[in-house]
Phi, psi and omega in degrees: 000337183299316178303322181297320179296317179297323182292325185269349183299315177301323180295319178297317179298318180297320179296320179296316179298315179300317180297318179295317179295319180297318178297320178294319179296319180296318179296319178296319179298317179295323180296314179296322180297317179294321178296318179296317179297321179294322179295318177298319180294318178298318179296321179296314181294324177294320178295318178296322179293320178297320178296318178296318180295318180296319178299317179296319178295319179297318179297316179295321179295317178298318179297317178294320179298318179295315182297315184289317184285334181301326180277358183248359181293143176292159181303139176096347181256353177291155003268032177296144178211153175300148181094347178289150176286151182305317183296324178293319179294322180295327177292327181277327183239081187291342178275357181290132181231157177306137183289153178284335181252120181227055186266356183273129182289344185248354186227155172243135185246143173235153182236156175212134175263123181273156181302332181278004179097349179286157177245139178247134175245121178256125178250123180246142173295136176295324177267111180099337176057038177266141179292122185244346177199153176226136175231134176242116184257128181212170178241133172280145184296329180196175182295328181296339181280352183295314181299307178301325179297314181293324176300316179297320178296318179294324178293329182276316189246356183089188179291143179298145174272351178199144173231128192226141166257128186237100187285348187225059172275082184056039174099352180236148181278143177224158170250135182232137172247135181235144175235099185269136173248203182289306184253329186237163179225139171262137176227143170247123184248121183249131173235121182249130180208120179053042175081358178258145184238120172264134178237129175243111171282127189230118178238124183198168173305147186302324181291331177290316177298318179300318178295324178296319177297322179291317181298323181274006179056046183285145175229148179298145180266126176300151184303323183284358179241013181303321184279358182259099182272140174292148181236129179288139179269166176300321181295317179296317180293321179294320179294330179283344181113032180092209184263013180276068179235170184311117174081350179246105182268196177280208184295341181278347183082007178296146182260148179242150177286147181290141177302140178062011172072017178219136178295000000 
């Protein structure tokens, strides 16, 4: 029997070695599997932390937007502020109704007619339904009212941070005055046609106002030309579709909301 034992001894040793190697491989595989699972868990927790941090930043940004814009609202619209949810604004402004113009892919608009004849346009983000812009459209009674209006704006907001001529506000020229703050900017948009002056008070985040200035191809007005306002011609108004532009209505003087909710 001894020769038989000698013949099988290498085979037994080989099996033992294979078993040991297999056990080591299994242990290594389990180690890698555990490391991979730990890495996935770390990545998940890091992503969740980034989401929490982003949410906290968004909440703080909305709070700052509300605080800053609340002090810039025109008389009669407080305590409305940018960053408020649509439902909250509707509770404060019960006369607000869905806007007739809803051409913006990113915003929903509501309108309100004020007792003094002015029209208010509220623009809310479709995602989140937060108030992102306010426009108040009105008519000055005559050209002589332009100076007192600007004096009142300067007394309220200080000296303008920008004065702009904008030759292409949807085909008609406008003059714009801007008062920029940290997060938001106030703008007054003037359109003059046949002696009538339309004024749009525009409050929005500064980047929104900046994009509006770019779209209208606005350029800074030299100091010696501040008093020279652009005047829309009959041809420009006709090309735009008549007098149905922001603040300039038909023969009745009725005001219309600006297309796409931006001057």
